[in-house]
PDB file with SEQRES, HELIX, SHEET and CRYST1 records, atoms N, CA, C and O in Angstrom:
SEQRES   1 A   88  MET ASP ASP SER ASN SER GLY ALA VAL VAL SER LEU LEU          
SEQRES   2 A   88  GLU ARG ALA ARG GLY VAL PHE ALA ASP ARG ARG SER SER          
SEQRES   3 A   88  CYS ARG ALA ALA ALA GLY LEU ALA ALA LEU GLU SER LEU          
SEQRES   4 A   88  GLN ARG GLN GLN GLN ALA SER THR LEU ALA TYR PHE ASP          
SEQRES   5 A   88  VAL PHE LEU MET LEU THR VAL VAL THR LEU GLU LEU VAL          
SEQRES   6 A   88  PRO VAL VAL LEU LEU MET LYS ARG PRO ALA ALA TRP LYS          
SEQRES   7 A   88  ALA ALA HIS ILE GLU SER LYS GLU ARG GLY                      
HELIX    1 AA1 SER A    4  ARG A   23  1                                  20    
HELIX    2 AA2 CYS A   27  LEU A   70  1                                  44    
HELIX    3 AA3 ALA A   75  ARG A   87  1                                  13    
CRYST1    1.000    1.000    1.000  90.00  90.00  90.00 P 1           1          
ATOM      1  N   MET A   1       0.801  -1.189   0.002  1.00  0.00           N  
ATOM      2  CA  MET A   1      -0.007   0.089   0.057  1.00  0.00           C  
ATOM      3  C   MET A   1       0.897   1.287   0.022  1.00  0.00           C  
ATOM      4  O   MET A   1       2.001   1.281   0.565  1.00  0.00           O  
ATOM      5  N   ASP A   2       0.437   2.247  -0.587  1.00  0.00           N  
ATOM      6  CA  ASP A   2       1.213   3.470  -0.691  1.00  0.00           C  
ATOM      7  C   ASP A   2       1.134   4.419   0.573  1.00  0.00           C  
ATOM      8  O   ASP A   2       1.646   5.539   0.555  1.00  0.00           O  
ATOM      9  N   ASP A   3       0.539   3.967   1.550  1.00  0.00           N  
ATOM     10  CA  ASP A   3       0.399   4.815   2.754  1.00  0.00           C  
ATOM     11  C   ASP A   3       1.746   5.015   3.375  1.00  0.00           C  
ATOM     12  O   ASP A   3       2.573   4.103   3.403  1.00  0.00           O  
ATOM     13  N   SER A   4       1.976   6.220   3.882  1.00  0.00           N  
ATOM     14  CA  SER A   4       3.301   6.553   4.421  1.00  0.00           C  
ATOM     15  C   SER A   4       3.498   5.754   5.806  1.00  0.00           C  
ATOM     16  O   SER A   4       4.638   5.525   6.210  1.00  0.00           O  
ATOM     17  N   ASN A   5       2.510   5.390   6.429  1.00  0.00           N  
ATOM     18  CA  ASN A   5       2.693   4.691   7.696  1.00  0.00           C  
ATOM     19  C   ASN A   5       2.935   3.244   7.410  1.00  0.00           C  
ATOM     20  O   ASN A   5       3.523   2.591   8.273  1.00  0.00           O  
ATOM     21  N   SER A   6       2.561   2.674   6.324  1.00  0.00           N  
ATOM     22  CA  SER A   6       2.758   1.374   5.847  1.00  0.00           C  
ATOM     23  C   SER A   6       4.161   0.789   6.239  1.00  0.00           C  
ATOM     24  O   SER A   6       4.332  -0.213   6.933  1.00  0.00           O  
ATOM     25  N   GLY A   7       5.137   1.574   5.683  1.00  0.00           N  
ATOM     26  CA  GLY A   7       6.550   1.122   5.862  1.00  0.00           C  
ATOM     27  C   GLY A   7       6.870   1.012   7.280  1.00  0.00           C  
ATOM     28  O   GLY A   7       7.541   0.067   7.694  1.00  0.00           O  
ATOM     29  N   ALA A   8       6.434   1.913   8.033  1.00  0.00           N  
ATOM     30  CA  ALA A   8       6.737   1.859   9.445  1.00  0.00           C  
ATOM     31  C   ALA A   8       6.251   0.716  10.236  1.00  0.00           C  
ATOM     32  O   ALA A   8       6.900   0.112  11.090  1.00  0.00           O  
ATOM     33  N   VAL A   9       4.941   0.460   9.832  1.00  0.00           N  
ATOM     34  CA  VAL A   9       4.288  -0.655  10.445  1.00  0.00           C  
ATOM     35  C   VAL A   9       4.961  -2.055  10.080  1.00  0.00           C  
ATOM     36  O   VAL A   9       5.156  -2.936  10.917  1.00  0.00           O  
ATOM     37  N   VAL A  10       5.271  -2.146   8.811  1.00  0.00           N  
ATOM     38  CA  VAL A  10       5.997  -3.312   8.227  1.00  0.00           C  
ATOM     39  C   VAL A  10       7.175  -3.481   9.074  1.00  0.00           C  
ATOM     40  O   VAL A  10       7.376  -4.537   9.674  1.00  0.00           O  
ATOM     41  N   SER A  11       8.013  -2.413   9.150  1.00  0.00           N  
ATOM     42  CA  SER A  11       9.252  -2.463   9.950  1.00  0.00           C  
ATOM     43  C   SER A  11       9.024  -2.926  11.322  1.00  0.00           C  
ATOM     44  O   SER A  11       9.705  -3.838  11.791  1.00  0.00           O  
ATOM     45  N   LEU A  12       8.086  -2.333  11.996  1.00  0.00           N  
ATOM     46  CA  LEU A  12       7.729  -2.709  13.387  1.00  0.00           C  
ATOM     47  C   LEU A  12       7.428  -4.139  13.433  1.00  0.00           C  
ATOM     48  O   LEU A  12       7.964  -4.763  14.349  1.00  0.00           O  
ATOM     49  N   LEU A  13       6.654  -4.797  12.600  1.00  0.00           N  
ATOM     50  CA  LEU A  13       6.210  -6.105  12.607  1.00  0.00           C  
ATOM     51  C   LEU A  13       7.447  -7.003  12.377  1.00  0.00           C  
ATOM     52  O   LEU A  13       7.622  -8.007  13.067  1.00  0.00           O  
ATOM     53  N   GLU A  14       8.261  -6.651  11.448  1.00  0.00           N  
ATOM     54  CA  GLU A  14       9.567  -7.530  11.242  1.00  0.00           C  
ATOM     55  C   GLU A  14      10.483  -7.473  12.430  1.00  0.00           C  
ATOM     56  O   GLU A  14      11.095  -8.481  12.783  1.00  0.00           O  
ATOM     57  N   ARG A  15      10.606  -6.236  13.109  1.00  0.00           N  
ATOM     58  CA  ARG A  15      11.431  -6.363  14.401  1.00  0.00           C  
ATOM     59  C   ARG A  15      10.736  -7.109  15.435  1.00  0.00           C  
ATOM     60  O   ARG A  15      11.401  -7.785  16.219  1.00  0.00           O  
ATOM     61  N   ALA A  16       9.387  -7.057  15.527  1.00  0.00           N  
ATOM     62  CA  ALA A  16       8.679  -7.891  16.527  1.00  0.00           C  
ATOM     63  C   ALA A  16       8.823  -9.357  16.248  1.00  0.00           C  
ATOM     64  O   ALA A  16       9.015 -10.118  17.196  1.00  0.00           O  
ATOM     65  N   ARG A  17       8.746  -9.804  15.041  1.00  0.00           N  
ATOM     66  CA  ARG A  17       9.024 -11.120  14.597  1.00  0.00           C  
ATOM     67  C   ARG A  17      10.275 -11.658  15.005  1.00  0.00           C  
ATOM     68  O   ARG A  17      10.393 -12.768  15.524  1.00  0.00           O  
ATOM     69  N   GLY A  18      11.300 -10.796  14.747  1.00  0.00           N  
ATOM     70  CA  GLY A  18      12.674 -11.219  15.085  1.00  0.00           C  
ATOM     71  C   GLY A  18      12.832 -11.388  16.580  1.00  0.00           C  
ATOM     72  O   GLY A  18      13.395 -12.374  17.055  1.00  0.00           O  
ATOM     73  N   VAL A  19      12.302 -10.366  17.349  1.00  0.00           N  
ATOM     74  CA  VAL A  19      12.435 -10.549  18.878  1.00  0.00           C  
ATOM     75  C   VAL A  19      11.632 -11.797  19.302  1.00  0.00           C  
ATOM     76  O   VAL A  19      12.178 -12.632  20.023  1.00  0.00           O  
ATOM     77  N   PHE A  20      10.479 -11.945  18.925  1.00  0.00           N  
ATOM     78  CA  PHE A  20       9.727 -13.201  19.324  1.00  0.00           C  
ATOM     79  C   PHE A  20      10.483 -14.515  18.954  1.00  0.00           C  
ATOM     80  O   PHE A  20      10.656 -15.440  19.747  1.00  0.00           O  
ATOM     81  N   ALA A  21      10.903 -14.496  17.693  1.00  0.00           N  
ATOM     82  CA  ALA A  21      11.588 -15.728  17.278  1.00  0.00           C  
ATOM     83  C   ALA A  21      12.852 -16.096  18.026  1.00  0.00           C  
ATOM     84  O   ALA A  21      13.120 -17.239  18.397  1.00  0.00           O  
ATOM     85  N   ASP A  22      13.606 -15.020  18.213  1.00  0.00           N  
ATOM     86  CA  ASP A  22      14.995 -15.247  18.974  1.00  0.00           C  
ATOM     87  C   ASP A  22      14.688 -15.699  20.353  1.00  0.00           C  
ATOM     88  O   ASP A  22      15.458 -16.520  20.850  1.00  0.00           O  
ATOM     89  N   ARG A  23      13.673 -15.281  21.040  1.00  0.00           N  
ATOM     90  CA  ARG A  23      13.513 -15.565  22.488  1.00  0.00           C  
ATOM     91  C   ARG A  23      12.580 -16.792  22.621  1.00  0.00           C  
ATOM     92  O   ARG A  23      12.227 -17.199  23.728  1.00  0.00           O  
ATOM     93  N   ARG A  24      12.223 -17.323  21.553  1.00  0.00           N  
ATOM     94  CA  ARG A  24      11.206 -18.497  21.640  1.00  0.00           C  
ATOM     95  C   ARG A  24       9.969 -18.096  22.401  1.00  0.00           C  
ATOM     96  O   ARG A  24       9.613 -18.711  23.407  1.00  0.00           O  
ATOM     97  N   SER A  25       9.365 -17.138  21.953  1.00  0.00           N  
ATOM     98  CA  SER A  25       8.371 -16.479  22.842  1.00  0.00           C  
ATOM     99  C   SER A  25       7.203 -17.352  23.204  1.00  0.00           C  
ATOM    100  O   SER A  25       7.003 -18.423  22.632  1.00  0.00           O  
ATOM    101  N   SER A  26       6.443 -16.888  24.152  1.00  0.00           N  
ATOM    102  CA  SER A  26       5.414 -17.575  24.677  1.00  0.00           C  
ATOM    103  C   SER A  26       4.128 -17.363  23.850  1.00  0.00           C  
ATOM    104  O   SER A  26       4.084 -16.465  23.008  1.00  0.00           O  
ATOM    105  N   CYS A  27       3.146 -18.131  24.068  1.00  0.00           N  
ATOM    106  CA  CYS A  27       1.827 -17.960  23.286  1.00  0.00           C  
ATOM    107  C   CYS A  27       1.267 -16.581  23.371  1.00  0.00           C  
ATOM    108  O   CYS A  27       0.652 -16.107  22.417  1.00  0.00           O  
ATOM    109  N   ARG A  28       1.459 -15.917  24.485  1.00  0.00           N  
ATOM    110  CA  ARG A  28       0.953 -14.596  24.709  1.00  0.00           C  
ATOM    111  C   ARG A  28       1.658 -13.612  23.857  1.00  0.00           C  
ATOM    112  O   ARG A  28       1.019 -12.656  23.418  1.00  0.00           O  
ATOM    113  N   ALA A  29       2.992 -13.761  23.563  1.00  0.00           N  
ATOM    114  CA  ALA A  29       3.661 -12.840  22.640  1.00  0.00           C  
ATOM    115  C   ALA A  29       3.275 -13.090  21.219  1.00  0.00           C  
ATOM    116  O   ALA A  29       3.200 -12.176  20.398  1.00  0.00           O  
ATOM    117  N   ALA A  30       3.030 -14.354  20.940  1.00  0.00           N  
ATOM    118  CA  ALA A  30       2.635 -14.646  19.572  1.00  0.00           C  
ATOM    119  C   ALA A  30       1.209 -14.031  19.284  1.00  0.00           C  
ATOM    120  O   ALA A  30       0.940 -13.539  18.188  1.00  0.00           O  
ATOM    121  N   ALA A  31       0.333 -14.086  20.306  1.00  0.00           N  
ATOM    122  CA  ALA A  31      -0.903 -13.582  20.128  1.00  0.00           C  
ATOM    123  C   ALA A  31      -0.870 -12.017  19.912  1.00  0.00           C  
ATOM    124  O   ALA A  31      -1.632 -11.433  19.141  1.00  0.00           O  
ATOM    125  N   GLY A  32       0.047 -11.438  20.641  1.00  0.00           N  
ATOM    126  CA  GLY A  32       0.212 -10.076  20.380  1.00  0.00           C  
ATOM    127  C   GLY A  32       0.659  -9.699  19.008  1.00  0.00           C  
ATOM    128  O   GLY A  32       0.223  -8.678  18.475  1.00  0.00           O  
ATOM    129  N   LEU A  33       1.494 -10.468  18.432  1.00  0.00           N  
ATOM    130  CA  LEU A  33       2.018 -10.294  17.041  1.00  0.00           C  
ATOM    131  C   LEU A  33       0.826 -10.476  16.052  1.00  0.00           C  
ATOM    132  O   LEU A  33       0.693  -9.826  15.015  1.00  0.00           O  
ATOM    133  N   ALA A  34      -0.007 -11.422  16.492  1.00  0.00           N  
ATOM    134  CA  ALA A  34      -1.128 -11.719  15.481  1.00  0.00           C  
ATOM    135  C   ALA A  34      -2.199 -10.577  15.599  1.00  0.00           C  
ATOM    136  O   ALA A  34      -2.894 -10.255  14.635  1.00  0.00           O  
ATOM    137  N   ALA A  35      -2.291 -10.001  16.791  1.00  0.00           N  
ATOM    138  CA  ALA A  35      -3.192  -8.795  16.926  1.00  0.00           C  
ATOM    139  C   ALA A  35      -2.596  -7.661  16.251  1.00  0.00           C  
ATOM    140  O   ALA A  35      -3.398  -6.878  15.741  1.00  0.00           O  
ATOM    141  N   LEU A  36      -1.296  -7.390  16.131  1.00  0.00           N  
ATOM    142  CA  LEU A  36      -0.790  -6.288  15.339  1.00  0.00           C  
ATOM    143  C   LEU A  36      -0.981  -6.510  13.911  1.00  0.00           C  
ATOM    144  O   LEU A  36      -1.352  -5.576  13.201  1.00  0.00           O  
ATOM    145  N   GLU A  37      -0.754  -7.699  13.421  1.00  0.00           N  
ATOM    146  CA  GLU A  37      -1.067  -7.982  11.925  1.00  0.00           C  
ATOM    147  C   GLU A  37      -2.554  -7.829  11.618  1.00  0.00           C  
ATOM    148  O   GLU A  37      -2.915  -7.256  10.590  1.00  0.00           O  
ATOM    149  N   SER A  38      -3.418  -8.332  12.494  1.00  0.00           N  
ATOM    150  CA  SER A  38      -4.854  -8.090  12.261  1.00  0.00           C  
ATOM    151  C   SER A  38      -5.165  -6.595  12.170  1.00  0.00           C  
ATOM    152  O   SER A  38      -5.930  -6.171  11.304  1.00  0.00           O  
ATOM    153  N   LEU A  39      -4.568  -5.789  13.072  1.00  0.00           N  
ATOM    154  CA  LEU A  39      -4.986  -4.392  13.155  1.00  0.00           C  
ATOM    155  C   LEU A  39      -4.471  -3.820  11.874  1.00  0.00           C  
ATOM    156  O   LEU A  39      -5.220  -3.029  11.300  1.00  0.00           O  
ATOM    157  N   GLN A  40      -3.330  -4.086  11.340  1.00  0.00           N  
ATOM    158  CA  GLN A  40      -2.793  -3.562  10.070  1.00  0.00           C  
ATOM    159  C   GLN A  40      -3.724  -3.913   8.936  1.00  0.00           C  
ATOM    160  O   GLN A  40      -4.057  -3.044   8.130  1.00  0.00           O  
ATOM    161  N   ARG A  41      -4.158  -5.157   8.843  1.00  0.00           N  
ATOM    162  CA  ARG A  41      -5.197  -5.591   7.759  1.00  0.00           C  
ATOM    163  C   ARG A  41      -6.366  -4.785   7.956  1.00  0.00           C  
ATOM    164  O   ARG A  41      -6.900  -4.322   6.949  1.00  0.00           O  
ATOM    165  N   GLN A  42      -6.874  -4.529   9.133  1.00  0.00           N  
ATOM    166  CA  GLN A  42      -8.165  -3.873   9.280  1.00  0.00           C  
ATOM    167  C   GLN A  42      -8.076  -2.512   8.910  1.00  0.00           C  
ATOM    168  O   GLN A  42      -9.052  -1.978   8.383  1.00  0.00           O  
ATOM    169  N   GLN A  43      -6.900  -1.800   9.143  1.00  0.00           N  
ATOM    170  CA  GLN A  43      -6.772  -0.433   8.724  1.00  0.00           C  
ATOM    171  C   GLN A  43      -6.667  -0.301   7.254  1.00  0.00           C  
ATOM    172  O   GLN A  43      -7.215   0.613   6.637  1.00  0.00           O  
ATOM    173  N   GLN A  44      -5.961  -1.219   6.712  1.00  0.00           N  
ATOM    174  CA  GLN A  44      -5.832  -1.177   5.182  1.00  0.00           C  
ATOM    175  C   GLN A  44      -7.196  -1.502   4.508  1.00  0.00           C  
ATOM    176  O   GLN A  44      -7.548  -0.911   3.487  1.00  0.00           O  
ATOM    177  N   ALA A  45      -7.892  -2.381   5.058  1.00  0.00           N  
ATOM    178  CA  ALA A  45      -9.230  -2.825   4.480  1.00  0.00           C  
ATOM    179  C   ALA A  45     -10.241  -1.473   4.624  1.00  0.00           C  
ATOM    180  O   ALA A  45     -11.012  -1.215   3.699  1.00  0.00           O  
ATOM    181  N   SER A  46     -10.194  -0.654   5.794  1.00  0.00           N  
ATOM    182  CA  SER A  46     -10.979   0.334   5.963  1.00  0.00           C  
ATOM    183  C   SER A  46     -10.522   1.499   5.003  1.00  0.00           C  
ATOM    184  O   SER A  46     -11.401   2.183   4.479  1.00  0.00           O  
ATOM    185  N   THR A  47      -9.296   1.739   4.764  1.00  0.00           N  
ATOM    186  CA  THR A  47      -8.814   2.716   3.835  1.00  0.00           C  
ATOM    187  C   THR A  47      -9.309   2.384   2.455  1.00  0.00           C  
ATOM    188  O   THR A  47      -9.870   3.251   1.785  1.00  0.00           O  
ATOM    189  N   LEU A  48      -9.136   1.243   2.033  1.00  0.00           N  
ATOM    190  CA  LEU A  48      -9.507   0.872   0.607  1.00  0.00           C  
ATOM    191  C   LEU A  48     -11.091   0.912   0.538  1.00  0.00           C  
ATOM    192  O   LEU A  48     -11.598   1.230  -0.538  1.00  0.00           O  
ATOM    193  N   ALA A  49     -11.839   0.632   1.532  1.00  0.00           N  
ATOM    194  CA  ALA A  49     -13.304   0.791   1.356  1.00  0.00           C  
ATOM    195  C   ALA A  49     -13.720   2.215   1.312  1.00  0.00           C  
ATOM    196  O   ALA A  49     -14.699   2.540   0.640  1.00  0.00           O  
ATOM    197  N   TYR A  50     -13.019   3.101   2.004  1.00  0.00           N  
ATOM    198  CA  TYR A  50     -13.352   4.527   1.972  1.00  0.00           C  
ATOM    199  C   TYR A  50     -12.965   4.953   0.582  1.00  0.00           C  
ATOM    200  O   TYR A  50     -13.794   5.670   0.021  1.00  0.00           O  
ATOM    201  N   PHE A  51     -11.870   4.657  -0.086  1.00  0.00           N  
ATOM    202  CA  PHE A  51     -11.667   5.030  -1.389  1.00  0.00           C  
ATOM    203  C   PHE A  51     -12.592   4.497  -2.445  1.00  0.00           C  
ATOM    204  O   PHE A  51     -12.913   5.151  -3.437  1.00  0.00           O  
ATOM    205  N   ASP A  52     -13.004   3.276  -2.185  1.00  0.00           N  
ATOM    206  CA  ASP A  52     -14.014   2.719  -3.052  1.00  0.00           C  
ATOM    207  C   ASP A  52     -15.295   3.463  -3.117  1.00  0.00           C  
ATOM    208  O   ASP A  52     -15.875   3.684  -4.180  1.00  0.00           O  
ATOM    209  N   VAL A  53     -15.767   3.883  -1.833  1.00  0.00           N  
ATOM    210  CA  VAL A  53     -17.074   4.678  -1.757  1.00  0.00           C  
ATOM    211  C   VAL A  53     -16.841   5.962  -2.383  1.00  0.00           C  
ATOM    212  O   VAL A  53     -17.715   6.403  -3.129  1.00  0.00           O  
ATOM    213  N   PHE A  54     -15.762   6.632  -2.178  1.00  0.00           N  
ATOM    214  CA  PHE A  54     -15.570   7.944  -2.634  1.00  0.00           C  
ATOM    215  C   PHE A  54     -15.532   7.909  -4.119  1.00  0.00           C  
ATOM    216  O   PHE A  54     -16.068   8.823  -4.746  1.00  0.00           O  
ATOM    217  N   LEU A  55     -14.875   6.817  -4.802  1.00  0.00           N  
ATOM    218  CA  LEU A  55     -14.895   6.709  -6.253  1.00  0.00           C  
ATOM    219  C   LEU A  55     -16.193   6.482  -6.812  1.00  0.00           C  
ATOM    220  O   LEU A  55     -16.499   7.024  -7.874  1.00  0.00           O  
ATOM    221  N   MET A  56     -17.005   5.714  -6.184  1.00  0.00           N  
ATOM    222  CA  MET A  56     -18.409   5.269  -6.597  1.00  0.00           C  
ATOM    223  C   MET A  56     -19.241   6.679  -6.531  1.00  0.00           C  
ATOM    224  O   MET A  56     -19.918   7.024  -7.499  1.00  0.00           O  
ATOM    225  N   LEU A  57     -19.171   7.387  -5.484  1.00  0.00           N  
ATOM    226  CA  LEU A  57     -19.985   8.659  -5.426  1.00  0.00           C  
ATOM    227  C   LEU A  57     -19.465   9.599  -6.474  1.00  0.00           C  
ATOM    228  O   LEU A  57     -20.292  10.254  -7.110  1.00  0.00           O  
ATOM    229  N   THR A  58     -18.179   9.738  -6.725  1.00  0.00           N  
ATOM    230  CA  THR A  58     -17.714  10.536  -7.874  1.00  0.00           C  
ATOM    231  C   THR A  58     -18.275  10.271  -9.133  1.00  0.00           C  
ATOM    232  O   THR A  58     -18.720  11.157  -9.862  1.00  0.00           O  
ATOM    233  N   VAL A  59     -18.265   8.922  -9.445  1.00  0.00           N  
ATOM    234  CA  VAL A  59     -18.798   8.413 -10.735  1.00  0.00           C  
ATOM    235  C   VAL A  59     -20.353   8.638 -10.854  1.00  0.00           C  
ATOM    236  O   VAL A  59     -20.844   8.976 -11.931  1.00  0.00           O  
ATOM    237  N   VAL A  60     -21.084   8.453  -9.778  1.00  0.00           N  
ATOM    238  CA  VAL A  60     -22.541   8.751  -9.872  1.00  0.00           C  
ATOM    239  C   VAL A  60     -22.818  10.206 -10.042  1.00  0.00           C  
ATOM    240  O   VAL A  60     -23.696  10.574 -10.823  1.00  0.00           O  
ATOM    241  N   THR A  61     -22.086  11.079  -9.321  1.00  0.00           N  
ATOM    242  CA  THR A  61     -22.249  12.478  -9.501  1.00  0.00           C  
ATOM    243  C   THR A  61     -21.889  12.942 -10.836  1.00  0.00           C  
ATOM    244  O   THR A  61     -22.629  13.768 -11.370  1.00  0.00           O  
ATOM    245  N   LEU A  62     -20.806  12.503 -11.473  1.00  0.00           N  
ATOM    246  CA  LEU A  62     -20.439  12.953 -12.843  1.00  0.00           C  
ATOM    247  C   LEU A  62     -21.578  12.431 -13.841  1.00  0.00           C  
ATOM    248  O   LEU A  62     -21.971  13.148 -14.762  1.00  0.00           O  
ATOM    249  N   GLU A  63     -22.049  11.248 -13.632  1.00  0.00           N  
ATOM    250  CA  GLU A  63     -23.070  10.757 -14.441  1.00  0.00           C  
ATOM    251  C   GLU A  63     -24.418  11.418 -14.468  1.00  0.00           C  
ATOM    252  O   GLU A  63     -25.137  11.437 -15.467  1.00  0.00           O  
ATOM    253  N   LEU A  64     -24.726  11.975 -13.276  1.00  0.00           N  
ATOM    254  CA  LEU A  64     -25.941  12.753 -13.158  1.00  0.00           C  
ATOM    255  C   LEU A  64     -25.910  14.240 -13.552  1.00  0.00           C  
ATOM    256  O   LEU A  64     -26.971  14.856 -13.662  1.00  0.00           O  
ATOM    257  N   VAL A  65     -24.742  14.823 -13.764  1.00  0.00           N  
ATOM    258  CA  VAL A  65     -24.686  16.124 -14.209  1.00  0.00           C  
ATOM    259  C   VAL A  65     -25.339  16.383 -15.594  1.00  0.00           C  
ATOM    260  O   VAL A  65     -26.086  17.349 -15.746  1.00  0.00           O  
ATOM    261  N   PRO A  66     -25.062  15.536 -16.583  1.00  0.00           N  
ATOM    262  CA  PRO A  66     -25.748  15.680 -17.816  1.00  0.00           C  
ATOM    263  C   PRO A  66     -27.312  15.586 -17.818  1.00  0.00           C  
ATOM    264  O   PRO A  66     -28.031  16.252 -18.563  1.00  0.00           O  
ATOM    265  N   VAL A  67     -27.747  14.682 -16.899  1.00  0.00           N  
ATOM    266  CA  VAL A  67     -29.148  14.497 -16.678  1.00  0.00           C  
ATOM    267  C   VAL A  67     -29.813  15.689 -16.142  1.00  0.00           C  
ATOM    268  O   VAL A  67     -30.957  15.953 -16.512  1.00  0.00           O  
ATOM    269  N   VAL A  68     -29.195  16.425 -15.307  1.00  0.00           N  
ATOM    270  CA  VAL A  68     -29.737  17.602 -14.721  1.00  0.00           C  
ATOM    271  C   VAL A  68     -29.755  18.776 -15.789  1.00  0.00           C  
ATOM    272  O   VAL A  68     -30.657  19.614 -15.804  1.00  0.00           O  
ATOM    273  N   LEU A  69     -28.663  18.775 -16.707  1.00  0.00           N  
ATOM    274  CA  LEU A  69     -28.654  19.804 -17.686  1.00  0.00           C  
ATOM    275  C   LEU A  69     -29.678  19.564 -18.751  1.00  0.00           C  
ATOM    276  O   LEU A  69     -30.043  20.529 -19.423  1.00  0.00           O  
ATOM    277  N   LEU A  70     -30.191  18.350 -18.980  1.00  0.00           N  
ATOM    278  CA  LEU A  70     -31.045  17.956 -19.969  1.00  0.00           C  
ATOM    279  C   LEU A  70     -32.639  18.155 -19.576  1.00  0.00           C  
ATOM    280  O   LEU A  70     -33.569  18.149 -20.383  1.00  0.00           O  
ATOM    281  N   MET A  71     -32.725  18.317 -18.261  1.00  0.00           N  
ATOM    282  CA  MET A  71     -34.127  18.483 -17.730  1.00  0.00           C  
ATOM    283  C   MET A  71     -34.727  19.718 -18.250  1.00  0.00           C  
ATOM    284  O   MET A  71     -34.079  20.751 -18.418  1.00  0.00           O  
ATOM    285  N   LYS A  72     -36.081  19.580 -18.519  1.00  0.00           N  
ATOM    286  CA  LYS A  72     -36.885  20.681 -19.004  1.00  0.00           C  
ATOM    287  C   LYS A  72     -37.253  21.565 -17.751  1.00  0.00           C  
ATOM    288  O   LYS A  72     -37.332  21.067 -16.628  1.00  0.00           O  
ATOM    289  N   ARG A  73     -37.449  22.755 -17.972  1.00  0.00           N  
ATOM    290  CA  ARG A  73     -37.919  23.621 -16.827  1.00  0.00           C  
ATOM    291  C   ARG A  73     -39.525  23.584 -16.707  1.00  0.00           C  
ATOM    292  O   ARG A  73     -40.227  23.551 -17.717  1.00  0.00           O  
ATOM    293  N   PRO A  74     -40.006  23.589 -15.535  1.00  0.00           N  
ATOM    294  CA  PRO A  74     -41.416  23.537 -15.448  1.00  0.00           C  
ATOM    295  C   PRO A  74     -42.169  24.549 -16.058  1.00  0.00           C  
ATOM    296  O   PRO A  74     -41.693  25.684 -16.101  1.00  0.00           O  
ATOM    297  N   ALA A  75     -43.342  24.300 -16.566  1.00  0.00           N  
ATOM    298  CA  ALA A  75     -44.188  25.294 -17.245  1.00  0.00           C  
ATOM    299  C   ALA A  75     -44.506  26.519 -16.357  1.00  0.00           C  
ATOM    300  O   ALA A  75     -44.517  27.655 -16.830  1.00  0.00           O  
ATOM    301  N   ALA A  76     -44.760  26.259 -15.071  1.00  0.00           N  
ATOM    302  CA  ALA A  76     -45.128  27.303 -14.094  1.00  0.00           C  
ATOM    303  C   ALA A  76     -43.907  28.252 -13.979  1.00  0.00           C  
ATOM    304  O   ALA A  76     -44.111  29.457 -13.834  1.00  0.00           O  
ATOM    305  N   TRP A  77     -42.609  27.746 -14.039  1.00  0.00           N  
ATOM    306  CA  TRP A  77     -41.552  28.607 -13.979  1.00  0.00           C  
ATOM    307  C   TRP A  77     -41.374  29.508 -15.198  1.00  0.00           C  
ATOM    308  O   TRP A  77     -40.909  30.641 -15.070  1.00  0.00           O  
ATOM    309  N   LYS A  78     -41.742  29.008 -16.385  1.00  0.00           N  
ATOM    310  CA  LYS A  78     -41.703  29.704 -17.669  1.00  0.00           C  
ATOM    311  C   LYS A  78     -42.630  30.844 -17.608  1.00  0.00           C  
ATOM    312  O   LYS A  78     -42.262  31.981 -17.902  1.00  0.00           O  
ATOM    313  N   ALA A  79     -43.969  30.528 -17.186  1.00  0.00           N  
ATOM    314  CA  ALA A  79     -44.921  31.541 -17.055  1.00  0.00           C  
ATOM    315  C   ALA A  79     -44.565  32.554 -16.234  1.00  0.00           C  
ATOM    316  O   ALA A  79     -44.720  33.698 -16.662  1.00  0.00           O  
ATOM    317  N   ALA A  80     -44.090  32.379 -15.071  1.00  0.00           N  
ATOM    318  CA  ALA A  80     -43.690  33.348 -14.029  1.00  0.00           C  
ATOM    319  C   ALA A  80     -42.605  34.230 -14.637  1.00  0.00           C  
ATOM    320  O   ALA A  80     -42.583  35.442 -14.427  1.00  0.00           O  
ATOM    321  N   HIS A  81     -41.726  33.617 -15.378  1.00  0.00           N  
ATOM    322  CA  HIS A  81     -40.537  34.402 -15.946  1.00  0.00           C  
ATOM    323  C   HIS A  81     -41.055  35.241 -16.991  1.00  0.00           C  
ATOM    324  O   HIS A  81     -40.569  36.368 -17.087  1.00  0.00           O  
ATOM    325  N   ILE A  82     -41.993  34.876 -17.822  1.00  0.00           N  
ATOM    326  CA  ILE A  82     -42.622  35.710 -18.877  1.00  0.00           C  
ATOM    327  C   ILE A  82     -43.292  36.836 -18.368  1.00  0.00           C  
ATOM    328  O   ILE A  82     -43.144  37.948 -18.873  1.00  0.00           O  
ATOM    329  N   GLU A  83     -44.155  36.582 -17.220  1.00  0.00           N  
ATOM    330  CA  GLU A  83     -44.862  37.553 -16.567  1.00  0.00           C  
ATOM    331  C   GLU A  83     -44.067  38.716 -16.067  1.00  0.00           C  
ATOM    332  O   GLU A  83     -44.397  39.888 -16.250  1.00  0.00           O  
ATOM    333  N   SER A  84     -42.891  38.282 -15.359  1.00  0.00           N  
ATOM    334  CA  SER A  84     -42.009  39.277 -14.782  1.00  0.00           C  
ATOM    335  C   SER A  84     -41.319  40.091 -15.855  1.00  0.00           C  
ATOM    336  O   SER A  84     -40.935  41.221 -15.551  1.00  0.00           O  
ATOM    337  N   LYS A  85     -41.123  39.635 -17.069  1.00  0.00           N  
ATOM    338  CA  LYS A  85     -40.569  40.379 -18.067  1.00  0.00           C  
ATOM    339  C   LYS A  85     -41.638  41.417 -18.681  1.00  0.00           C  
ATOM    340  O   LYS A  85     -41.305  42.514 -19.129  1.00  0.00           O  
ATOM    341  N   GLU A  86     -42.773  41.006 -18.654  1.00  0.00           N  
ATOM    342  CA  GLU A  86     -43.962  41.878 -19.228  1.00  0.00           C  
ATOM    343  C   GLU A  86     -44.157  43.031 -18.246  1.00  0.00           C  
ATOM    344  O   GLU A  86     -44.418  44.162 -18.657  1.00  0.00           O  
ATOM    345  N   ARG A  87     -44.027  42.736 -16.907  1.00  0.00           N  
ATOM    346  CA  ARG A  87     -44.150  43.798 -15.949  1.00  0.00           C  
ATOM    347  C   ARG A  87     -43.053  44.798 -15.991  1.00  0.00           C  
ATOM    348  O   ARG A  87     -43.231  46.016 -15.992  1.00  0.00           O  
ATOM    349  N   GLY A  88     -41.868  44.175 -16.027  1.00  0.00           N  
ATOM    350  CA  GLY A  88     -40.659  44.999 -15.989  1.00  0.00           C  
ATOM    351  C   GLY A  88     -40.266  45.745 -17.125  1.00  0.00           C  
ATOM    352  O   GLY A  88     -39.249  46.437 -17.087  1.00  0.00           O  
TER     353      GLY A  88                                                      
END                                                                             
């Protein structure tokens, strides 16, 4: 991922793996490492989901702009506009 924090997180995980592997860590330490990896995956998934929703809303908005421009003005609005020109 291109996130600026991704490199730091990966570096932290690699150092943690090394420490745990060197010391033949307990199950508790291994669980902590698994929790860190799970947190990283969750953060990346949340970021990707946000970008997906943002892209979808951008596409929908851009597709609706021509529809708005092609809509006809209501007859009542035209009549009011013509009356205001005749008075003024």
